[in-house]
C-alpha positions in Angstrom: 0.0 0.0 0.0 1.3 3.4 -0.9 1.3 5.9 2.0 2.6 9.5 2.3 3.0 9.4 6.0 6.4 10.4 7.3 6.6 7.2 9.5 6.1 4.9 6.5 9.0 2.7 5.5 7.7 2.2 2.0 10.3 3.0 -0.7 9.4 4.3 -4.2 12.3 5.9 -6.1 10.4 7.2 -9.0 13.3 9.3 -10.2 15.4 6.2 -10.9 12.9 4.5 -13.3 11.8 7.4 -15.5 11.1 6.6 -19.1 10.8 8.8 -22.2 7.5 10.6 -22.4 5.6 10.5 -25.7 4.2 13.9 -25.3 4.8 17.3 -26.9 8.3 17.3 -25.5 9.7 15.8 -28.7 8.2 18.6 -30.7 9.2 21.3 -28.1 5.5 22.2 -27.4 4.5 24.4 -24.4 2.1 23.2 -21.8 -0.3 26.1 -21.3 -2.4 24.2 -18.7 0.1 25.1 -15.9 0.9 28.5 -14.6 3.4 29.8 -15.7 3.4 27.9 -19.1 6.4 25.6 -19.5 7.7 22.9 -22.0 6.3 19.4 -21.6 8.4 17.0 -19.5 10.6 14.7 -21.5 10.5 11.9 -18.9 7.7 10.3 -16.9 7.1 7.5 -14.4 6.1 4.4 -16.4 2.4 3.4 -16.4 0.8 0.1 -15.5 2.0 -1.8 -18.5 5.7 -2.4 -18.9 7.0 -4.0 -22.1 10.2 -6.1 -22.0 11.5 -8.7 -24.4 11.4 -12.2 -23.0 14.7 -14.0 -22.4 15.7 -16.0 -25.4 18.2 -18.9 -25.9 20.8 -16.8 -27.7 20.9 -14.0 -25.0 23.8 -13.8 -22.6 21.5 -13.7 -19.6 19.8 -17.0 -20.6 19.7 -19.8 -18.0 18.1 -23.2 -18.1 14.9 -22.2 -16.3 11.4 -22.4 -17.7 10.1 -19.0 -16.3 13.2 -16.8 -16.3 12.5 -13.0 -16.1 14.4 -10.4 -18.0 17.1 -8.6 -16.1 15.8 -5.2 -17.3 12.4 -5.9 -15.7 13.9 -6.8 -12.3 16.4 -3.9 -12.5 13.4 -1.5 -12.8 11.6 -3.2 -9.9 14.6 -3.2 -7.6 15.6 0.4 -8.5 12.1 1.6 -7.8 11.5 -0.3 -4.5 14.9 -0.3 -2.7 17.9 1.8 -1.9 21.6 0.8 -1.9 22.6 -1.7 0.8 18.9 -2.7 1.3 18.1 -6.4 1.5 16.1 -7.9 -1.4 14.2 -11.1 -0.7 13.3 -13.6 -3.5 11.5 -16.6 -1.9 11.3 -18.4 -5.3 14.8 -17.9 -6.6 14.6 -19.9 -9.8 17.4 -18.8 -12.0 18.5 -16.2 -9.3 18.0 -13.3 -11.7 16.7 -11.1 -8.9 19.8 -11.7 -6.8 22.2 -11.2 -9.7 20.6 -7.9 -10.5 20.4 -6.8 -6.8 24.1 -7.6 -6.5 24.9 -5.5 -9.6 22.9 -2.6 -8.2 24.6 -2.6 -4.8 21.8 -4.4 -2.8 22.2 -7.4 -0.6 19.9 -10.3 -1.5 18.4 -13.5 -0.1 17.1 -16.1 -2.6 15.5 -19.4 -1.8 15.0 -22.4 -4.1 14.4 -26.1 -3.4 15.5 -27.5 -6.7 19.2 -28.4 -6.6 19.7 -27.7 -10.3 18.4 -24.1 -10.0 20.4 -23.7 -6.8 23.5 -24.6 -8.7 22.6 -22.0 -11.4 22.2 -19.4 -8.6 25.5 -20.0 -6.8 27.4 -20.0 -10.2 25.6 -16.9 -11.3 26.3 -15.0 -8.1 29.9 -16.3 -8.2 29.8 -17.6 -4.7 31.7 -20.9 -5.3 33.3 -22.7 -8.3 32.4 -26.2 -7.1 29.3 -27.7 -5.4 29.5 -31.2 -3.9 32.8 -31.8 -5.6 31.2 -31.0 -9.0 32.5 -28.1 -11.0 29.7 -25.6 -11.8 29.7 -24.4 -15.4 27.0 -22.7 -17.5 25.2 -25.1 -19.8 23.0 -23.7 -22.5 20.2 -26.1 -23.5 17.1 -25.3 -25.5 13.8 -25.8 -23.7 12.1 -27.3 -26.7 13.1 -29.2 -29.9 11.0 -26.9 -32.0 12.6 -25.8 -35.2 12.9 -22.2 -36.4 11.0 -21.0 -39.4 14.2 -21.0 -41.4 14.8 -24.7 -40.6 11.2 -25.6 -41.8 11.9 -23.8 -45.1 15.2 -25.7 -45.6 13.5 -29.0 -44.8 10.6 -28.4 -47.3 13.1 -27.5 -50.0 14.9 -30.8 -49.5 11.7 -32.8 -49.5 10.3 -31.1 -52.7 13.8 -30.9 -54.3 13.5 -27.1 -54.9 16.2 -24.7 -55.9 16.9 -21.3 -54.3 14.1 -19.6 -56.3 11.4 -22.1 -55.3 11.4 -24.0 -58.7 11.3 -27.7 -58.9 14.7 -29.1 -59.7 14.6 -31.2 -62.8 17.8 -33.1 -62.0 17.5 -35.9 -59.5 20.3 -38.0 -58.1 
């Protein structure tokens, strides 16, 4: 709950998460609704809908976790809701993205996960240890599905239909 009471310990750092405003600021328009009139703001606090790209296999931040969140999303949340040296709690650590981002932003973090594979991802990602139970911890990138890309489907269909690069049926057969 948001409160404006002086005794409240709620943190909201709106200055740190400002985004570009799509107002008349780009066109250098003047806002005459305020007294005295002044140019529109170029930055604003983001609204209720935040758009971030999902984490994909080829991205550096990718980990083998089915519900990994983008670092940019967690960075905005942590910047808005905590100060440096605060403690960030993530009770469902998963790929430990929250802890990695909190560490990068100068926060302390506590993450919890029951799955040993995800725990290994976390301690490797936070660079806490190099080995766990006498096993060296290394980053393994593995696709979550065996689905082919659109490009792979096109190549397969050309091989099946014996098409050349322009989509014509090849007359010569081996």
